[in-house]
DRENZANU-371692 format. One line per 10 residues: number of its first residue (from 0); their letters; for each residue x, y, z of N, C-alpha, C. Coordinates in nm, 4 decimals. Atoms other than C-alpha are relative to their C-alpha. Example, Ala and Ser with C-alpha at 12.3 -4.5 7.8 and 13.67 -1.06 7.14 Angstrom:
0	AS	0.0890:-0.1190:0.0000:1.2300:-0.4500:0.7800:0.0900:0.1200:0.0000; -0.0820:-0.1190:-0.0060:1.3670:-0.1060:0.7140:-0.0770:0.1090:0.0730
***
This chain:
0	MIEIKEDQLL	-0.1171:-0.0469:0.0716:-14.4116:2.9682:-1.2374:0.1238:-0.0106:0.0892; -0.1238:0.0184:-0.0766:-14.0562:2.8822:-1.1258:0.0815:0.1283:-0.0039; -0.0828:-0.1204:-0.0079:-13.8459:3.1737:-1.0047:0.1469:-0.0385:-0.0127; -0.1420:0.0291:0.0236:-13.4892:3.1687:-1.1369:0.0816:0.1197:0.0474; -0.0869:-0.1066:-0.0506:-13.2213:3.3662:-0.9549:0.1125:0.0264:-0.0992; -0.1048:-0.0423:0.0938:-12.9487:3.5550:-1.1395:0.1257:-0.0867:0.0108; -0.1210:0.0811:-0.0168:-12.6695:3.3413:-0.9894:-0.0165:-0.1428:-0.0510; 0.0225:0.1319:0.0586:-12.8303:3.0300:-1.1453:0.0173:0.0025:-0.1519; -0.0139:-0.0144:0.1448:-12.7687:3.1628:-1.4984:0.1462:0.0100:-0.0401; -0.1356:-0.0062:0.0560:-12.4544:3.1184:-1.7079:-0.0085:0.0446:-0.1449
10	RCDVCEAVNL	-0.0068:-0.0453:0.1393:-12.3580:3.2878:-2.0342:0.1007:-0.0852:-0.0744; -0.0899:0.0777:0.0854:-12.2061:3.0797:-2.3119:0.1038:0.0938:-0.0609; -0.1072:-0.0833:0.0558:-11.8684:3.2213:-2.4182:0.0057:-0.0070:-0.1523; -0.0044:0.0172:0.1456:-11.9179:3.0950:-2.7756:-0.1130:0.0762:-0.0686; 0.1143:-0.0624:0.0682:-12.2708:3.2047:-2.8745:-0.0743:0.1018:0.0857; 0.0561:-0.0959:-0.0943:-12.3606:3.4184:-2.5679:-0.1456:-0.0276:0.0390; 0.1347:0.0368:-0.0452:-12.6835:3.2304:-2.4990:0.0003:-0.0147:0.1520; 0.0134:0.0129:-0.1449:-12.8101:3.2349:-2.1407:-0.0535:-0.1392:0.0308; 0.0349:0.1382:-0.0347:-12.8312:2.8880:-1.9820:-0.0153:-0.0139:0.1505; 0.0120:0.0327:-0.1420:-12.9334:2.7404:-1.6487:0.1252:-0.0740:0.0449
20	DKGEETICRR	-0.1172:0.0659:-0.0553:-12.6418:2.6347:-1.4297:-0.0397:-0.1389:0.0486; 0.0333:0.1379:-0.0372:-12.6512:2.2551:-1.4013:0.1152:-0.0690:0.0733; -0.1090:0.0598:-0.0776:-12.3435:2.2057:-1.1866:0.1344:0.0139:-0.0689; -0.1378:-0.0029:0.0494:-11.9898:2.1175:-1.2877:0.0102:0.0195:-0.1508; -0.0119:-0.0068:0.1458:-12.0454:2.0682:-1.6606:-0.1359:0.0327:-0.0617; 0.1236:-0.0443:0.0622:-12.3212:2.2688:-1.8259:0.0226:0.0088:-0.1504; -0.0077:-0.0039:0.1456:-12.3824:2.2244:-2.1992:-0.0950:0.1089:-0.0494; 0.0819:-0.1076:0.0545:-12.5110:2.5240:-2.3961:-0.1180:-0.0573:-0.0777; 0.1223:0.0478:0.0661:-12.8681:2.4746:-2.5143:-0.0031:0.0374:-0.1470; 0.0025:-0.0452:0.1381:-12.7979:2.6612:-2.8400:0.1090:-0.0638:-0.0856
30	CGSTIYHQNY	-0.1101:0.0461:0.0859:-12.4508:2.5614:-2.9664:0.0642:-0.1305:0.0465; -0.0536:0.1276:-0.0477:-12.3681:2.2556:-2.7528:0.1393:0.0081:0.0618; -0.1331:-0.0159:-0.0610:-12.0421:2.4007:-2.6126:-0.0085:-0.0199:0.1507; -0.0068:0.0147:-0.1454:-11.9318:2.3245:-2.2577:0.0218:0.1379:0.0622; -0.0113:-0.1280:-0.0700:-11.9776:2.6215:-2.0246:0.0664:-0.0264:0.1347; -0.0744:0.0163:-0.1246:-11.7259:2.6465:-1.7430:-0.0307:0.1162:0.0926; 0.0191:-0.1061:-0.0986:-11.7692:2.8414:-1.4227:0.1193:0.0938:-0.0069; -0.1068:-0.0990:0.0108:-11.5718:3.1625:-1.4529:0.0612:0.0252:0.1370; -0.0712:-0.0380:-0.1215:-11.3080:3.2346:-1.1942:0.0460:0.1448:-0.0193; -0.0320:-0.1415:0.0178:-11.3015:3.6125:-1.1698:0.1200:0.0343:0.0876
40	STQKAWAYLL	-0.1219:-0.0209:-0.0763:-10.9441:3.6525:-1.0591:0.0353:0.1484:0.0068; -0.0432:-0.1382:-0.0173:-10.7989:3.9757:-0.9274:0.1493:0.0167:-0.0286; -0.1459:-0.0043:0.0174:-10.4385:3.8905:-1.0156:0.0437:0.1030:-0.1040; -0.0370:-0.0948:0.1053:-10.4288:4.0947:-1.3363:-0.0149:0.1443:0.0484; 0.0217:-0.1347:-0.0530:-10.5745:4.4018:-1.1640:0.1082:0.0364:0.1011; -0.1077:-0.0248:-0.0954:-10.3197:4.3664:-0.8805:0.1311:0.0305:-0.0717; -0.1253:-0.0201:0.0740:-10.0325:4.3408:-1.1310:0.0052:0.1392:-0.0627; 0.0054:-0.1336:0.0603:-10.1428:4.6548:-1.3176:0.0107:0.1095:0.1056; 0.0004:-0.1010:-0.1055:-10.2018:4.8451:-0.9938:0.1389:0.0163:0.0625; -0.1354:-0.0084:-0.0572:-9.8599:4.7583:-0.8472:0.0970:0.0660:-0.0976
50	TAIIAYIPAN	-0.0838:-0.0662:0.1013:-9.6940:4.8621:-1.1756:-0.0249:0.1501:0.0007; 0.0346:-0.1431:-0.0036:-9.8804:5.1948:-1.1605:0.0596:0.0685:0.1225; -0.0547:-0.0581:-0.1227:-9.7718:5.2546:-0.7997:0.1517:0.0134:-0.0100; -0.1463:-0.0051:0.0173:-9.4081:5.1709:-0.8828:0.0382:0.1138:-0.0939; -0.0301:-0.1081:0.0955:-9.4145:5.4107:-1.1814:-0.0312:0.1371:0.0583; 0.0374:-0.1285:-0.0605:-9.5734:5.6829:-0.9646:0.1117:0.0561:0.0879; -0.1103:-0.0454:-0.0871:-9.2657:5.6966:-0.7373:0.1000:0.0865:-0.0770; -0.0898:-0.0899:0.0740:-9.0175:5.8252:-1.0023:-0.0720:0.1198:-0.0617; 0.0763:-0.1132:0.0548:-9.2966:6.0452:-1.1401:-0.0011:0.1180:0.0967; -0.0029:-0.1071:-0.0994:-9.2764:6.2433:-0.8154:0.1407:0.0380:0.0442
60	LYPMLISKQF	-0.1378:-0.0278:-0.0418:-8.9001:6.2242:-0.7600:0.0799:0.0745:-0.1068; -0.0755:-0.0603:0.1106:-8.7689:6.3271:-1.1029:-0.0731:0.1227:-0.0544; 0.0663:-0.1200:0.0538:-8.8369:6.6558:-1.2852:-0.1028:-0.0330:-0.1079; 0.1061:0.0134:0.0998:-9.1591:6.6756:-1.4840:0.0297:0.0905:-0.1193; -0.0244:-0.1026:0.1007:-9.0460:6.9834:-1.6738:0.1439:0.0491:0.0142; -0.1372:-0.0513:-0.0010:-8.6915:7.0875:-1.7700:0.0049:0.1218:-0.0913; -0.0089:-0.1227:0.0794:-8.6438:7.4463:-1.8817:0.1458:0.0410:-0.0151; -0.1355:-0.0476:0.0290:-8.3245:7.5700:-2.0485:-0.0113:0.1442:-0.0474; 0.0116:-0.1426:0.0313:-8.2909:7.9471:-2.0467:0.1373:0.0655:0.0135; -0.1294:-0.0662:0.0054:-7.9745:8.1270:-2.1503:0.1107:-0.0848:0.0638
70	GHVEGSTILG	-0.1027:0.0904:-0.0508:-7.7599:7.8236:-2.0672:-0.0256:-0.0538:0.1392; 0.0339:0.0451:-0.1356:-7.9228:7.7750:-1.7258:-0.1088:-0.1072:-0.0099; 0.0957:0.1116:0.0043:-8.0977:7.4375:-1.6854:-0.0662:-0.0134:0.1364; 0.0750:0.0116:-0.1252:-8.3722:7.4051:-1.4245:-0.1112:-0.1029:-0.0165; 0.1041:0.1027:0.0020:-8.5949:7.1066:-1.3481:-0.1011:0.0234:0.1102; 0.1067:-0.0197:-0.0984:-8.9243:7.1067:-1.1629:-0.0825:-0.1278:0.0138; 0.0843:0.1172:-0.0262:-9.1028:6.8127:-0.9987:-0.1464:0.0442:0.0024; 0.1434:-0.0332:-0.0038:-9.4829:6.7940:-0.9797:-0.0304:0.0897:0.1199; 0.0269:-0.0775:-0.1211:-9.4964:6.9183:-0.6210:0.0745:0.1337:-0.0031; -0.0762:-0.1234:0.0140:-9.2243:7.1751:-0.6911:-0.0695:0.0985:-0.0928
80	GVVLLWEHGS	0.0758:-0.0845:0.0935:-9.4280:7.3068:-0.9844:-0.1238:0.0579:0.0640; 0.1199:-0.0487:-0.0708:-9.7396:7.3330:-0.7677:0.0377:0.1124:0.0959; -0.0461:-0.1021:-0.0949:-9.5458:7.5280:-0.5011:0.0397:0.1282:-0.0741; -0.0436:-0.1153:0.0791:-9.3913:7.7552:-0.7670:-0.1195:0.0793:-0.0539; 0.1209:-0.0664:0.0501:-9.7313:7.8295:-0.9238:-0.0739:0.0719:0.1128; 0.0682:-0.0588:-0.1156:-9.8783:7.8977:-0.5780:0.0708:0.1282:0.0439; -0.0784:-0.1178:-0.0406:-9.5950:8.1387:-0.4909:-0.0152:0.1162:-0.0983; 0.0169:-0.1047:0.1013:-9.6490:8.3272:-0.8191:-0.1445:0.0485:-0.0114; 0.1383:-0.0481:-0.0033:-10.0191:8.3710:-0.7401:-0.0956:-0.0713:-0.0944; 0.0879:0.0761:0.0901:-10.1584:8.1169:-0.9906:-0.0712:-0.1080:0.0811
90	YPIAAIIFFA	0.0646:0.0928:-0.0927:-10.3798:7.9598:-0.7232:-0.0904:-0.1027:-0.0676; 0.0874:0.1010:0.0634:-10.6434:7.7959:-0.9495:0.0792:-0.1077:-0.0760; -0.0788:0.0971:0.0772:-10.3818:7.6331:-1.1763:0.0758:-0.0923:0.0943; -0.0721:0.0805:-0.0994:-10.1770:7.5172:-0.8757:-0.0932:-0.1025:0.0638; 0.0980:0.0901:-0.0629:-10.4911:7.3679:-0.7166:-0.0408:-0.1113:-0.0963; 0.0399:0.1004:0.0991:-10.5949:7.1916:-1.0391:0.1101:-0.1040:-0.0183; -0.1109:0.0940:0.0197:-10.2495:7.0388:-1.0918:0.0215:-0.0845:0.1256; -0.0146:0.0763:-0.1251:-10.2287:6.9385:-0.7228:-0.1041:-0.1108:0.0085; 0.1059:0.1013:-0.0087:-10.5645:6.7606:-0.7326:0.0114:-0.1041:-0.1103; -0.0045:0.0938:0.1131:-10.5199:6.6063:-1.0779:0.1236:-0.0888:0.0021
100	SIMIPVMKFL	-0.1249:0.0749:0.0082:-10.1592:6.4938:-1.0352:0.0425:-0.0669:0.1296; -0.0394:0.0608:-0.1272:-10.1313:6.4115:-0.6658:-0.1199:-0.0643:0.0702; 0.1146:0.0522:-0.0749:-10.4729:6.3718:-0.4996:-0.0748:-0.1110:-0.0745; 0.0788:0.0986:0.0753:-10.6586:6.1856:-0.7769:0.0747:-0.1328:-0.0161; -0.0681:0.1299:0.0112:-10.3873:5.9217:-0.8469:0.0086:-0.0756:0.1330; -0.0104:0.0664:-0.1307:-10.3373:5.8515:-0.4733:-0.1360:-0.0548:0.0426; 0.1342:0.0481:-0.0344:-10.7142:5.8273:-0.4173:-0.0396:-0.1204:-0.0848; 0.0299:0.1155:0.0858:-10.7458:5.5933:-0.7172:0.0730:-0.1240:0.0490; -0.0752:0.1136:-0.0547:-10.4712:5.3721:-0.5752:-0.0699:-0.0568:0.1230; 0.0629:0.0448:-0.1240:-10.6432:5.3589:-0.2357:-0.1352:-0.0668:-0.0246
110	VLIYLLISVK	0.1320:0.0578:0.0295:-10.9899:5.2912:-0.3812:0.0154:-0.1374:-0.0655; -0.0205:0.1296:0.0660:-10.8614:5.0135:-0.6091:0.0544:-0.1045:0.0970; -0.0509:0.0941:-0.1016:-10.6650:4.8562:-0.3218:-0.1146:-0.0459:0.0894; 0.1156:0.0353:-0.0838:-10.9793:4.8699:-0.1062:-0.0923:-0.0982:-0.0724; 0.0900:0.0885:0.0758:-11.1941:4.7123:-0.3806:0.0605:-0.1390:-0.0173; -0.0646:0.1300:0.0225:-10.9414:4.4376:-0.4546:0.0083:-0.0819:0.1286; -0.0063:0.0730:-0.1276:-10.9011:4.3486:-0.0864:-0.1403:-0.0399:0.0454; 0.1344:0.0264:-0.0524:-11.2733:4.3736:-0.0038:-0.0739:-0.1095:-0.0760; 0.0684:0.1080:0.0723:-11.3846:4.1357:-0.2808:0.0624:-0.1362:0.0323; -0.0670:0.1258:-0.0360:-11.1305:3.8747:-0.1708:-0.0262:-0.0348:0.1461
120	YPIGKDKKID	0.0209:0.0180:-0.1440:-11.1658:3.9216:0.2049:-0.1007:0.1040:0.0473; 0.1011:-0.0978:-0.0428:-11.4956:4.0878:0.3040:0.0387:0.0656:0.1324; -0.0468:-0.0758:-0.1153:-11.4056:4.3618:0.5499:-0.1203:0.0398:0.0853; 0.1080:-0.0322:-0.0937:-11.6579:4.3599:0.8354:-0.1335:0.0180:-0.0695; 0.1296:-0.0325:0.0586:-11.9990:4.5029:0.7569:0.0151:0.1283:-0.0802; -0.0254:-0.1202:0.0810:-11.8973:4.7413:0.4774:-0.1062:0.0213:-0.1064; 0.1060:-0.0149:0.0993:-12.2328:4.7319:0.2982:-0.0471:0.1451:-0.0122; 0.0357:-0.1420:0.0088:-12.2797:5.1030:0.3746:0.0748:0.0670:-0.1139; -0.0800:-0.0563:0.1081:-12.0072:5.1737:0.1192:-0.0458:-0.0628:-0.1307; 0.0447:0.0498:0.1289:-12.1393:5.1442:-0.2347:0.1231:-0.0223:-0.0888
130	KHKLYFMTEA	-0.1229:0.0327:0.0739:-11.8525:4.9642:-0.4074:-0.0143:0.0268:-0.1490; 0.0208:-0.0290:0.1421:-12.0084:5.0063:-0.7512:0.0256:0.1474:-0.0298; -0.0229:-0.1433:0.0202:-12.0077:5.3850:-0.7121:0.1483:0.0333:0.0096; -0.1450:-0.0209:-0.0122:-11.6446:5.3765:-0.5961:0.0712:-0.0422:-0.1277; -0.0638:0.0519:0.1216:-11.5495:5.1659:-0.8979:-0.0235:0.0937:-0.1188; 0.0313:-0.0873:0.1133:-11.7282:5.3903:-1.1495:0.0625:0.1387:0.0166; -0.0691:-0.1264:-0.0247:-11.5777:5.6980:-0.9823:0.1455:-0.0091:-0.0484; -0.1397:0.0157:0.0454:-11.2265:5.5612:-1.0479:0.0068:-0.0045:-0.1525; 0.0041:0.0044:0.1467:-11.3233:5.4929:-1.4100:-0.0203:0.1399:-0.0587; 0.0339:-0.1321:0.0539:-11.4620:5.8453:-1.4568:0.1138:0.0998:0.0142
140	VGPWSMIDVF	-0.1037:-0.1011:-0.0236:-11.1749:6.0454:-1.3046:0.1367:-0.0412:-0.0532; -0.1292:0.0514:0.0453:-10.8947:5.8301:-1.4476:0.0740:0.0854:-0.1008; -0.0717:-0.0774:0.1019:-10.8102:6.0266:-1.7645:0.0413:0.1402:0.0445; -0.0345:-0.1358:-0.0454:-10.8024:6.3589:-1.5724:0.1365:0.0047:0.0664; -0.1329:0.0035:-0.0609:-10.4799:6.2446:-1.4068:0.1082:0.0391:-0.1002; -0.0995:-0.0294:0.1040:-10.3028:6.3089:-1.7384:0.0191:0.1498:-0.0229; -0.0054:-0.1442:0.0245:-10.3413:6.6865:-1.7057:0.1430:0.0541:0.0036; -0.1399:-0.0441:-0.0090:-9.9752:6.7302:-1.6043:0.0761:-0.0279:-0.1290; -0.0686:0.0373:0.1241:-9.8511:6.5468:-1.9128:-0.0454:0.0910:-0.1136; 0.0513:-0.0903:0.1031:-10.0774:6.7623:-2.1337:0.0590:0.1407:0.0139
150	VVAILAALIH	-0.0582:-0.1324:-0.0235:-9.9470:7.0823:-1.9710:0.1440:0.0048:-0.0511; -0.1391:0.0064:0.0466:-9.5859:6.9763:-2.0390:0.0056:-0.0032:-0.1524; 0.0018:0.0105:0.1466:-9.6682:6.8829:-2.3997:-0.0372:0.1337:-0.0647; 0.0424:-0.1297:0.0552:-9.8466:7.2140:-2.4619:0.1110:0.1047:0.0154; -0.1092:-0.0957:-0.0220:-9.5649:7.4192:-2.3059:0.1170:-0.0257:-0.0946; -0.1122:0.0341:0.0878:-9.2992:7.2323:-2.5045:-0.0307:0.0363:-0.1450; 0.0381:-0.0323:0.1381:-9.4952:7.2896:-2.8279:-0.0128:0.1504:-0.0232; 0.0260:-0.1431:0.0184:-9.5795:7.6569:-2.7680:0.1231:0.0891:0.0141; -0.1147:-0.0873:-0.0268:-9.2506:7.7941:-2.6388:0.1149:-0.0366:-0.0929; -0.1075:0.0193:0.0982:-9.0079:7.8197:-2.9310:0.0816:0.1289:-0.0128
160	LANVSIVAGT	-0.0829:-0.1197:0.0029:-8.7906:8.1144:-2.8356:0.1449:-0.0385:-0.0268; -0.1390:0.0267:0.0387:-8.4267:8.1459:-2.9413:0.0828:-0.0566:0.1145; -0.0838:0.0406:-0.1120:-8.2722:8.1074:-2.5967:-0.0756:-0.0738:0.1103; 0.0802:0.0701:-0.0998:-8.5527:7.9297:-2.4116:-0.0558:-0.1280:-0.0617; 0.0616:0.1248:0.0461:-8.6536:7.5667:-2.4482:-0.0549:-0.0760:0.1198; 0.0632:0.0795:-0.1051:-8.8849:7.3466:-2.2437:-0.0183:-0.1416:-0.0536; 0.0128:0.1401:0.0399:-8.8656:6.9686:-2.2596:-0.0618:-0.0796:0.1148; 0.0592:0.0881:-0.1007:-9.0496:6.6903:-2.0798:0.1103:-0.0755:0.0714; -0.0986:0.0721:-0.0792:-8.8521:6.5334:-1.7977:-0.0346:-0.1479:0.0110; 0.0200:0.1439:-0.0226:-8.8235:6.1703:-1.6897:-0.1333:-0.0269:0.0680
170	AATAFAISVF	0.1246:0.0183:-0.0750:-9.1218:6.2163:-1.4585:-0.1224:-0.0027:-0.0910; 0.1155:-0.0032:0.0914:-9.3539:6.2890:-1.7537:-0.0267:-0.1389:-0.0555; 0.0157:0.1371:0.0508:-9.2893:5.9433:-1.8977:-0.0492:-0.0928:0.1100; 0.0400:0.0856:-0.1125:-9.3166:5.7749:-1.5567:-0.1449:0.0260:0.0395; 0.1368:-0.0345:-0.0377:-9.6395:5.9629:-1.4817:-0.1001:-0.0539:-0.1016; 0.0885:0.0533:0.1049:-9.7946:5.8683:-1.8168:-0.0142:-0.1510:0.0139; 0.0040:0.1457:-0.0207:-9.7021:5.5029:-1.7514:-0.0862:-0.0340:0.1204; 0.0785:0.0237:-0.1212:-9.8520:5.5229:-1.4020:-0.1494:0.0146:-0.0273; 0.1419:-0.0229:0.0318:-10.1813:5.6674:-1.5302:-0.0531:-0.1108:-0.0908; 0.0402:0.1052:0.0933:-10.1946:5.4130:-1.8137:-0.0268:-0.1314:0.0736
180	FTLLAAHAFD	0.0186:0.1262:-0.0718:-10.1490:5.1170:-1.5774:-0.1102:0.0093:0.1054; 0.1138:-0.0158:-0.0910:-10.3999:5.2623:-1.3293:-0.1309:-0.0208:-0.0758; 0.1189:0.0215:0.0837:-10.6563:5.2742:-1.6110:-0.0171:-0.1478:-0.0323; 0.0065:0.1438:0.0268:-10.5683:4.9135:-1.7002:-0.0464:-0.0772:0.1233; 0.0396:0.0672:-0.1246:-10.6061:4.8092:-1.3341:-0.1493:0.0148:0.0244; 0.1442:-0.0230:-0.0178:-10.9514:4.9686:-1.3137:-0.0795:-0.0799:-0.1019; 0.0685:0.0755:0.1053:-11.0478:4.8060:-1.6432:0.0065:-0.1511:0.0252; -0.0172:0.1438:-0.0247:-10.9127:4.4635:-1.5367:-0.0820:-0.0477:0.1197; 0.0815:0.0376:-0.1153:-11.1137:4.4715:-1.2141:-0.1395:-0.0386:-0.0477; 0.1303:0.0491:0.0443:-11.4259:4.2638:-1.2722:-0.1045:0.0364:0.1044
190	ERLIKENK	0.0996:-0.0480:-0.0964:-11.7219:4.4367:-1.1090:-0.0967:-0.1092:0.0440; 0.0858:0.1107:-0.0431:-11.9077:4.1044:-1.0949:0.0461:-0.0574:0.1329; -0.0517:0.0444:-0.1293:-11.6833:4.0242:-0.7994:-0.0706:0.0705:0.1151; 0.0709:-0.0750:-0.1050:-11.8669:4.2931:-0.6028:-0.1329:-0.0685:0.0294; 0.1284:0.0681:-0.0183:-12.1993:4.1141:-0.6590:0.0197:-0.1326:0.0716; -0.0237:0.1308:-0.0617:-12.0479:3.7796:-0.5608:0.0269:0.0110:0.1497; -0.0428:-0.0128:-0.1389:-11.9169:3.9144:-0.2321:-0.0915:0.0889:0.0834; 0.0932:-0.0833:-0.0769:-12.2223:4.1129:-0.1192:-0.0563:-0.0818:0.1148
***
């Protein structure tokens, strides 16, 4: 019995039949279509990731929440809100917002940068690091980064007093864009590249 390795198999993009790789031009055994070798490029993932990083900068510089109370307007950035909550004794909420809005996005950026660089240029003997687990971790924690935007939306919807109003600041839009493009970057990263570069 002949042993066939996984890297000798190609999937037809038309009918999804599995075929043996016969070199430059492989013809599908089922539908007769030409099967081309896929070039798993990282360009799309890089583009999404850089967009997310660029959007993350104004998300931390501009106010996330703008409160208007008796004619007094006050804005609060993400870090400013965390400090304010901490000073008022809301330690669990401050910790959750700090981790979800600052630590998780930065860690996702670093992990995706590491994955994108390591599949293109293998970095030493990094086989101790399970790249698949890193990738799936970024996929799993991604939506939790939106907690700040949800808090702003809930506050703006719940507080309807005569002289008090809360509106989302510029940072809320920038942060939502950053999270959205980080999710796209993680989704655009082809995990088959990890297998190719092992």
